[in-house]
KOLNUNU-741445 format. One record per residue (C-alpha): z, y, x; residue in three letters. Coordinates in steps of 0.25 Angstrom, whole numbers, plus 5000, padded with zeros to 4 digits. Layout:
% residues N
+------+------+------+-----+
|    z |    y |    x |   r |
+------+------+------+-----+
|    Z |    Y |    X | Ala |
...
+------+------+------+-----+
***
This chain:
% residues 204
+------+------+------+-----+
|    z |    y |    x |   r |
+------+------+------+-----+
| 5248 | 5066 | 4717 | Met |
| 5264 | 5061 | 4718 | Asp |
| 5273 | 5066 | 4727 | Leu |
| 5272 | 5056 | 4738 | Pro |
| 5257 | 5057 | 4738 | Glu |
| 5259 | 5074 | 4739 | Arg |
| 5270 | 5071 | 4750 | Tyr |
| 5261 | 5061 | 4757 | Arg |
| 5251 | 5072 | 4755 | Thr |
| 5260 | 5082 | 4763 | Leu |
| 5266 | 5076 | 4776 | His |
| 5250 | 5072 | 4776 | Asp |
| 5249 | 5090 | 4776 | Arg |
| 5259 | 5092 | 4786 | Ile |
| 5255 | 5083 | 4797 | Glu |
| 5241 | 5086 | 4795 | Ala |
| 5247 | 5100 | 4797 | Ala |
| 5255 | 5097 | 4806 | Ala |
| 5245 | 5089 | 4816 | Ala |
| 5237 | 5101 | 4818 | Lys |
| 5247 | 5107 | 4824 | Asp |
| 5250 | 5097 | 4836 | Gly |
| 5263 | 5092 | 4827 | Arg |
| 5267 | 5079 | 4818 | Ala |
| 5270 | 5079 | 4804 | Gly |
| 5284 | 5076 | 4806 | Ser |
| 5285 | 5088 | 4813 | Asp |
| 5286 | 5095 | 4800 | Val |
| 5295 | 5095 | 4789 | Arg |
| 5294 | 5095 | 4777 | Leu |
| 5303 | 5099 | 4768 | Val |
| 5301 | 5096 | 4752 | Ala |
| 5307 | 5105 | 4742 | Val |
| 5314 | 5100 | 4732 | Thr |
| 5316 | 5112 | 4722 | Lys |
| 5310 | 5106 | 4710 | Phe |
| 5309 | 5094 | 4714 | Ala |
| 5315 | 5081 | 4704 | Thr |
| 5324 | 5070 | 4710 | Asp |
| 5314 | 5061 | 4711 | Asp |
| 5304 | 5069 | 4719 | Gln |
| 5316 | 5071 | 4728 | Ile |
| 5318 | 5057 | 4729 | Arg |
| 5301 | 5052 | 4730 | Glu |
| 5303 | 5063 | 4741 | Leu |
| 5313 | 5055 | 4749 | Leu |
| 5307 | 5041 | 4747 | Asp |
| 5294 | 5047 | 4752 | Leu |
| 5305 | 5050 | 4765 | Gly |
| 5305 | 5066 | 4762 | His |
| 5320 | 5070 | 4768 | Arg |
| 5318 | 5086 | 4770 | Asp |
| 5320 | 5092 | 4757 | Leu |
| 5322 | 5107 | 4752 | Gly |
| 5327 | 5116 | 4741 | Glu |
| 5332 | 5131 | 4739 | Asn |
| 5342 | 5132 | 4729 | Arg |
| 5357 | 5121 | 4734 | Leu |
| 5360 | 5116 | 4719 | Gln |
| 5345 | 5110 | 4718 | Val |
| 5348 | 5106 | 4732 | Met |
| 5360 | 5101 | 4731 | Glu |
| 5356 | 5094 | 4717 | Ala |
| 5343 | 5086 | 4725 | His |
| 5350 | 5083 | 4734 | Ala |
| 5359 | 5074 | 4727 | Glu |
| 5345 | 5068 | 4724 | Thr |
| 5344 | 5066 | 4739 | Val |
| 5358 | 5060 | 4740 | Ala |
| 5356 | 5050 | 4731 | Asp |
| 5341 | 5044 | 4736 | Trp |
| 5347 | 5043 | 4750 | Gln |
| 5359 | 5035 | 4746 | Glu |
| 5350 | 5026 | 4738 | Arg |
| 5341 | 5027 | 4753 | His |
| 5354 | 5024 | 4758 | Ala |
| 5356 | 5012 | 4749 | Leu |
| 5342 | 5005 | 4751 | Ile |
| 5346 | 5003 | 4766 | Gly |
| 5335 | 5014 | 4771 | Ala |
| 5344 | 5022 | 4779 | Gly |
| 5350 | 5038 | 4779 | Glu |
| 5340 | 5046 | 4775 | Glu |
| 5343 | 5060 | 4779 | Thr |
| 5338 | 5070 | 4769 | Val |
| 5337 | 5086 | 4773 | Arg |
| 5340 | 5097 | 4763 | Trp |
| 5335 | 5112 | 4766 | His |
| 5337 | 5123 | 4760 | Phe |
| 5324 | 5133 | 4756 | Ile |
| 5333 | 5145 | 4747 | Gly |
| 5340 | 5155 | 4749 | Gly |
| 5354 | 5153 | 4752 | Leu |
| 5367 | 5161 | 4747 | Gln |
| 5377 | 5159 | 4756 | Arg |
| 5387 | 5151 | 4747 | Asn |
| 5379 | 5140 | 4748 | Lys |
| 5379 | 5138 | 4763 | Ile |
| 5388 | 5127 | 4763 | Lys |
| 5381 | 5120 | 4751 | Ser |
| 5366 | 5120 | 4759 | Val |
| 5372 | 5118 | 4773 | Cys |
| 5379 | 5105 | 4769 | Arg |
| 5367 | 5102 | 4760 | Ser |
| 5354 | 5105 | 4769 | Cys |
| 5349 | 5102 | 4785 | Arg |
| 5341 | 5117 | 4784 | Leu |
| 5343 | 5131 | 4777 | Ile |
| 5329 | 5137 | 4777 | His |
| 5331 | 5151 | 4771 | Ser |
| 5343 | 5157 | 4780 | Val |
| 5340 | 5170 | 4779 | Asp |
| 5352 | 5179 | 4785 | Asn |
| 5363 | 5177 | 4797 | Leu |
| 5373 | 5178 | 4788 | Arg |
| 5367 | 5163 | 4782 | Leu |
| 5364 | 5158 | 4794 | Ala |
| 5379 | 5159 | 4799 | Glu |
| 5384 | 5154 | 4785 | Glu |
| 5375 | 5142 | 4788 | Ile |
| 5379 | 5139 | 4802 | Asp |
| 5395 | 5141 | 4798 | Lys |
| 5392 | 5134 | 4786 | Ala |
| 5386 | 5122 | 4794 | Ser |
| 5396 | 5122 | 4802 | Ala |
| 5406 | 5121 | 4792 | Asn |
| 5402 | 5107 | 4786 | Leu |
| 5399 | 5101 | 4800 | Gly |
| 5385 | 5098 | 4796 | Arg |
| 5380 | 5085 | 4806 | Ser |
| 5367 | 5096 | 4810 | Glu |
| 5366 | 5110 | 4811 | Pro |
| 5361 | 5118 | 4798 | Met |
| 5346 | 5121 | 4801 | Glu |
| 5341 | 5134 | 4796 | Val |
| 5328 | 5142 | 4794 | Leu |
| 5329 | 5155 | 4797 | Ile |
| 5322 | 5162 | 4781 | Gln |
| 5313 | 5175 | 4788 | Val |
| 5306 | 5183 | 4779 | Asn |
| 5292 | 5186 | 4790 | Val |
| 5285 | 5195 | 4780 | Ala |
| 5295 | 5201 | 4775 | Gly |
| 5291 | 5200 | 4760 | Glu |
| 5302 | 5205 | 4750 | Lys |
| 5301 | 5195 | 4741 | Gln |
| 5303 | 5181 | 4751 | Lys |
| 5316 | 5177 | 4758 | Gly |
| 5320 | 5178 | 4772 | Gly |
| 5324 | 5188 | 4783 | Arg |
| 5315 | 5198 | 4786 | Gly |
| 5314 | 5206 | 4800 | Tyr |
| 5330 | 5206 | 4805 | Asp |
| 5330 | 5191 | 4804 | Phe |
| 5332 | 5189 | 4819 | Leu |
| 5347 | 5188 | 4819 | Glu |
| 5348 | 5178 | 4810 | Val |
| 5337 | 5171 | 4820 | Ile |
| 5346 | 5175 | 4833 | Lys |
| 5359 | 5170 | 4825 | Trp |
| 5352 | 5156 | 4822 | Trp |
| 5347 | 5155 | 4834 | Ala |
| 5360 | 5155 | 4842 | Gln |
| 5367 | 5145 | 4832 | His |
| 5356 | 5134 | 4828 | Ser |
| 5348 | 5126 | 4835 | Asp |
| 5336 | 5124 | 4829 | Arg |
| 5329 | 5139 | 4827 | Val |
| 5315 | 5141 | 4822 | Leu |
| 5307 | 5154 | 4820 | Ile |
| 5296 | 5156 | 4812 | Leu |
| 5287 | 5167 | 4811 | Phe |
| 5274 | 5174 | 4807 | Asp |
| 5270 | 5182 | 4818 | Pro |
| 5261 | 5190 | 4808 | Asn |
| 5270 | 5195 | 4800 | Lys |
| 5283 | 5196 | 4809 | Leu |
| 5283 | 5210 | 4816 | Asp |
| 5288 | 5203 | 4828 | Ile |
| 5299 | 5212 | 4837 | Ser |
| 5302 | 5212 | 4849 | Asp |
| 5319 | 5206 | 4844 | Glu |
| 5310 | 5196 | 4835 | Phe |
| 5303 | 5191 | 4850 | Arg |
| 5318 | 5193 | 4856 | Ser |
| 5324 | 5184 | 4848 | Val |
| 5311 | 5173 | 4849 | Ile |
| 5313 | 5174 | 4865 | Glu |
| 5330 | 5172 | 4863 | Glu |
| 5326 | 5160 | 4854 | Val |
| 5315 | 5154 | 4861 | Arg |
| 5324 | 5155 | 4874 | Ala |
| 5337 | 5147 | 4869 | Asn |
| 5338 | 5134 | 4873 | Pro |
| 5340 | 5128 | 4859 | Arg |
| 5328 | 5132 | 4853 | His |
| 5316 | 5126 | 4857 | Pro |
| 5303 | 5132 | 4852 | Cys |
| 5309 | 5138 | 4840 | Pro |
| 5302 | 5151 | 4838 | Val |
| 5287 | 5149 | 4830 | Phe |
| 5277 | 5159 | 4825 | Pro |
| 5270 | 5153 | 4813 | His |
| 5257 | 5160 | 4809 | His |
+------+------+------+-----+
***
């Protein structure tokens, strides 16, 4: 099965899964991780209309970003108009790389401590981004040592980010996470904030 066929098959599965929940497939954002992709495969994905790319290593992302920029330039030259490609950083983020990642990415998937959140916010402001940096707070809800993310002390990060962002999503597994009174209090606090409509979803 070639890439276009695999891509269409995946989208069909997304459409079917979304329909079962009464939603449209367009509500789901598919991120293609470029980790082992060749330049030709990235260009082929872009030709298929895909616009969300993810990478967990800054140097690799910067190299792939050059391929994307060349594709965008060629696309503009043939009169196809501006095509926005959104980069997602999905790996562990070191503080000395925050500025570079904030310069290139739309969404950081791996914020796991308050200091990192504060420095991302500061770097985004200093860069004068036209859009605010979006982040996901990484939580190790099962407490597995081999996995990254915050443990049960992640409430301070959620509280801080809820005060600094217009978009907050809290996703948790009620079967694995002990929902303490403090956590319930944070959920209600975020829900009550008019900036964050319906931000909390149990995940089964």
